[in-house]
MARGU-347652 format. One record per residue (C-alpha): residue number from 1; x, y, z; residue in one letter. Coordinates in steps of 0.001 Angstrom, whole numbers. Layout:
BEGIN
+------+---------+---------+---------+------+
: resi :    east :   north :      up : resn :
+------+---------+---------+---------+------+
:  NUM :       X :       Y :       Z :    A :
...
+------+---------+---------+---------+------+
end
This chain:
BEGIN
+------+---------+---------+---------+------+
: resi :    east :   north :      up : resn :
+------+---------+---------+---------+------+
:    1 :   -3197 :    9936 :   -7411 :    M :
:    2 :   -3139 :    8327 :  -10992 :    F :
:    3 :   -4710 :    5552 :  -13232 :    A :
:    4 :   -3291 :    3179 :  -15726 :    P :
:    5 :   -2271 :    4763 :  -19017 :    G :
:    6 :   -1880 :    8283 :  -17502 :    Q :
:    7 :    1383 :   10251 :  -18100 :    T :
:    8 :    2989 :   10671 :  -14586 :    I :
:    9 :    4049 :   14425 :  -14130 :    V :
:   10 :    4424 :   14561 :  -10433 :    H :
:   11 :    6061 :   12550 :   -7559 :    A :
:   12 :    3855 :   12193 :   -4421 :    H :
:   13 :    5821 :   12097 :   -1086 :    L :
:   14 :    3654 :   11211 :    1916 :    P :
:   15 :    4392 :   13175 :    5083 :    I :
:   16 :    3392 :   11528 :    8314 :    G :
:   17 :     653 :    8963 :    8546 :    P :
:   18 :    -507 :    8509 :    4886 :    V :
:   19 :   -1136 :    5270 :    3018 :    I :
:   20 :   -1335 :    5122 :    -825 :    A :
:   21 :   -2009 :    1804 :   -2511 :    F :
:   22 :    -613 :     743 :   -5994 :    F :
:   23 :   -3286 :   -1675 :   -7521 :    L :
:   24 :   -3733 :   -3591 :  -10736 :    V :
:   25 :   -7301 :   -3975 :  -12082 :    D :
:   26 :   -8201 :   -7392 :  -13244 :    M :
:   27 :  -10510 :   -8081 :  -16165 :    A :
:   28 :  -13000 :   -9787 :  -13658 :    D :
:   29 :  -13552 :   -6548 :  -11726 :    G :
:   30 :  -11301 :   -7265 :   -8730 :    H :
:   31 :   -8068 :   -5285 :   -8110 :    C :
:   32 :   -5001 :   -6633 :   -6476 :    V :
:   33 :   -2455 :   -4740 :   -4278 :    E :
:   34 :     904 :   -4509 :   -5758 :    L :
:   35 :    2347 :   -2204 :   -2982 :    A :
:   36 :    1504 :      12 :    -149 :    M :
:   37 :    3364 :    3281 :     341 :    V :
:   38 :    3542 :    5454 :    3516 :    G :
:   39 :    5965 :    8161 :    4682 :    S :
:   40 :    8870 :    5858 :    3993 :    E :
:   41 :    8452 :    6142 :     263 :    G :
:   42 :    7062 :    7926 :   -2783 :    A :
:   43 :    4857 :    7375 :   -5818 :    G :
:   44 :    4772 :    8630 :   -9300 :    G :
:   45 :    7544 :    8398 :  -11777 :    G :
:   46 :   10368 :    8466 :   -9211 :    I :
:   47 :   12746 :    6698 :  -11422 :    L :
:   48 :   11209 :    6864 :  -14994 :    S :
:   49 :   11790 :   10632 :  -15092 :    H :
:   50 :    8113 :   10905 :  -16022 :    G :
:   51 :    8725 :    9384 :  -19367 :    L :
:   52 :    6387 :    6315 :  -19000 :    L :
:   53 :    2713 :    5929 :  -18611 :    L :
:   54 :    1243 :    4515 :  -15328 :    A :
:   55 :     987 :     870 :  -15360 :    F :
:   56 :   -1146 :     522 :  -12117 :    S :
:   57 :   -3601 :    2599 :  -10248 :    R :
:   58 :   -2506 :    4536 :   -7101 :    A :
:   59 :   -5112 :    5559 :   -4565 :    I :
:   60 :   -4904 :    7215 :   -1275 :    V :
:   61 :   -6608 :    5041 :    1358 :    E :
:   62 :   -5463 :    6724 :    4850 :    Y :
:   63 :   -5571 :   10627 :    4054 :    A :
:   64 :   -2905 :   12958 :    5197 :    G :
:   65 :    -327 :   15337 :    4027 :    M :
:   66 :    1460 :   14655 :     761 :    V :
:   67 :    4163 :   16744 :    -850 :    A :
:   68 :    3386 :   16888 :   -4595 :    V :
:   69 :    6588 :   17727 :   -6666 :    L :
:   70 :    6649 :   18294 :  -10359 :    P :
:   71 :    9058 :   15623 :  -11794 :    L :
:   72 :   10968 :   18097 :  -13771 :    K :
:   73 :   11768 :   19711 :  -10264 :    R :
:   74 :   12624 :   16339 :   -8780 :    L :
:   75 :   14883 :   15514 :  -11662 :    E :
:   76 :   16891 :   18807 :  -11344 :    A :
:   77 :   17267 :   18034 :   -7524 :    L :
:   78 :   18473 :   14673 :   -8364 :    K :
:   79 :   21163 :   15975 :  -10856 :    R :
:   80 :   22189 :   18702 :   -8436 :    A :
:   81 :   22608 :   16122 :   -5625 :    N :
:   82 :   23554 :   12544 :   -6413 :    P :
:   83 :   22598 :   11582 :   -2894 :    A :
:   84 :   19026 :   12363 :   -3513 :    I :
:   85 :   19186 :   10388 :   -6804 :    D :
:   86 :   20696 :    7508 :   -4657 :    G :
:   87 :   17942 :    7652 :   -2113 :    L :
:   88 :   15262 :    7345 :   -4802 :    F :
:   89 :   17095 :    4535 :   -6467 :    A :
:   90 :   17495 :    2600 :   -3166 :    R :
:   91 :   13727 :    3306 :   -2361 :    Y :
:   92 :   12934 :    1757 :   -5754 :    A :
:   93 :   14907 :   -1322 :   -4867 :    D :
:   94 :   12923 :   -1428 :   -1577 :    C :
:   95 :    9646 :    -984 :   -3410 :    L :
:   96 :   10482 :   -3738 :   -5871 :    L :
:   97 :   11260 :   -6232 :   -2800 :    A :
:   98 :    7702 :   -5289 :   -1457 :    Q :
:   99 :    6286 :   -6296 :   -4710 :    I :
:  100 :    8155 :   -9596 :   -4878 :    F :
:  101 :    7066 :  -10276 :   -1221 :    Q :
:  102 :    3301 :   -9208 :   -1998 :    A :
:  103 :    3494 :  -11524 :   -5046 :    S :
:  104 :    4979 :  -14501 :   -3088 :    A :
:  105 :    2215 :  -14074 :    -363 :    C :
:  106 :    -580 :  -13918 :   -2807 :    A :
:  107 :     714 :  -17079 :   -4495 :    A :
:  108 :    1300 :  -19156 :   -1390 :    T :
:  109 :    -667 :  -17769 :    1675 :    L :
:  110 :   -4150 :  -17970 :    3120 :    S :
:  111 :   -6544 :  -14945 :    2827 :    N :
:  112 :   -6155 :  -14679 :    6542 :    A :
:  113 :   -2322 :  -14323 :    6416 :    A :
:  114 :   -2653 :  -11584 :    3482 :    R :
:  115 :   -5251 :   -9828 :    5511 :    T :
:  116 :   -3079 :   -9743 :    8471 :    S :
:  117 :       8 :   -8626 :    6362 :    R :
:  118 :   -2164 :   -5628 :    5054 :    S :
:  119 :   -3412 :   -4773 :    8377 :    V :
:  120 :      60 :   -4908 :   10009 :    V :
:  121 :    1527 :   -2851 :    7195 :    H :
:  122 :    -939 :     -11 :    7521 :    V :
:  123 :    -228 :       3 :   11224 :    H :
:  124 :    3535 :     160 :   10827 :    D :
:  125 :    3037 :    3162 :    8467 :    R :
:  126 :     543 :    5070 :   10498 :    T :
:  127 :    1430 :    4036 :   14064 :    G :
:  128 :   -2436 :    4001 :   14519 :    D :
:  129 :   -4386 :    1034 :   15902 :    R :
:  130 :   -7605 :    2182 :   14556 :    T :
:  131 :   -7568 :    1595 :   10834 :    I :
:  132 :  -10440 :    3416 :    8728 :    P :
:  133 :  -10826 :     815 :    5835 :    I :
:  134 :  -14059 :    -607 :    4594 :    M :
:  135 :  -14246 :   -4351 :    4240 :    Q :
:  136 :  -14710 :   -4075 :     389 :    Q :
:  137 :  -11605 :   -1925 :      77 :    R :
:  138 :   -9734 :   -4645 :    2053 :    L :
:  139 :  -11171 :   -7330 :    -193 :    A :
:  140 :   -9856 :   -5337 :   -3228 :    D :
:  141 :   -6442 :   -5034 :   -1674 :    I :
:  142 :   -6195 :   -8705 :   -1054 :    I :
:  143 :   -7707 :   -9590 :   -4458 :    G :
:  144 :  -10812 :  -11569 :   -2968 :    V :
:  145 :  -14379 :  -11314 :   -2647 :    G :
:  146 :  -15805 :   -9413 :     250 :    R :
:  147 :  -17525 :  -12466 :    1588 :    S :
:  148 :  -13859 :  -13983 :    2182 :    Y :
:  149 :  -12803 :  -10749 :    4068 :    I :
:  150 :  -15942 :  -10902 :    6056 :    A :
:  151 :  -15270 :  -14321 :    7444 :    R :
:  152 :  -11445 :  -13510 :    8082 :    V :
:  153 :  -12531 :  -10308 :    9932 :    I :
:  154 :  -15134 :  -12263 :   11980 :    A :
:  155 :  -12543 :  -15061 :   12714 :    D :
:  156 :  -10067 :  -12345 :   13894 :    F :
:  157 :  -12768 :  -10777 :   15933 :    S :
:  158 :  -13751 :  -14027 :   17652 :    N :
:  159 :  -10089 :  -14710 :   18372 :    R :
:  160 :   -9665 :  -11079 :   20125 :    G :
:  161 :   -7397 :   -9845 :   17466 :    L :
:  162 :   -9300 :   -7102 :   16421 :    I :
:  163 :  -12667 :   -5162 :   16908 :    V :
:  164 :  -14377 :   -4288 :   13659 :    P :
:  165 :  -16501 :   -1138 :   13553 :    G :
:  166 :  -18362 :     649 :   10856 :    C :
:  167 :  -15573 :    1356 :    8225 :    G :
:  168 :  -12896 :     544 :   10844 :    L :
:  169 :  -10704 :   -2177 :   12211 :    L :
:  170 :   -9308 :   -1806 :   15742 :    N :
:  171 :   -6346 :   -3755 :   16380 :    I :
:  172 :   -6217 :   -5455 :   19890 :    V :
:  173 :   -3485 :   -7943 :   19456 :    E :
:  174 :    -794 :   -6525 :   17074 :    L :
:  175 :    1862 :   -9307 :   18142 :    R :
:  176 :    -547 :  -12001 :   17049 :    A :
:  177 :   -1365 :  -10481 :   13803 :    L :
:  178 :    2099 :   -9977 :   13002 :    R :
:  179 :    2627 :  -13877 :   13604 :    K :
:  180 :    -191 :  -14423 :   11165 :    R :
:  181 :     960 :  -12175 :    8536 :    A :
:  182 :    3381 :  -13070 :    5703 :    C :
:  183 :    6898 :  -12708 :    6434 :    H :
+------+---------+---------+---------+------+
end
């Protein structure tokens, strides 16, 4: 969707089961998830009026339909209808709360809890128990090496929580994953 330093000129509004991740690239080559956006949200200059450069990378991980709206058009809509402006402001508050929670989880929880959190969040946004995600991408999202994620996935599989496949995670015990996830 965009990379750090790019001028944001469009808002992206997921429709249906779509997942986009906002990531920060670290100097050591890892990247860390800031936020996950599905059809509940939007990405790309939704509050900045497109006047700021992107400070993160945004990628679509779970492809689907996305409405792409030029920011000039979005700003005109927000001026014409303050309720629309209010909805985007409220969503920005929710997105910031998600970032706060992700930061707290990253600082205090195990890789297993953070992996559970990400898997549960993808399910919550797509409704799908089969998640097309490579272990390397999941490692990138969590901000750890692939070997850590491989061990977590093997443990989850041994416990009957998921069934891994080639580029897929099949959720078997969603409630148990929720219990393991960061609040």
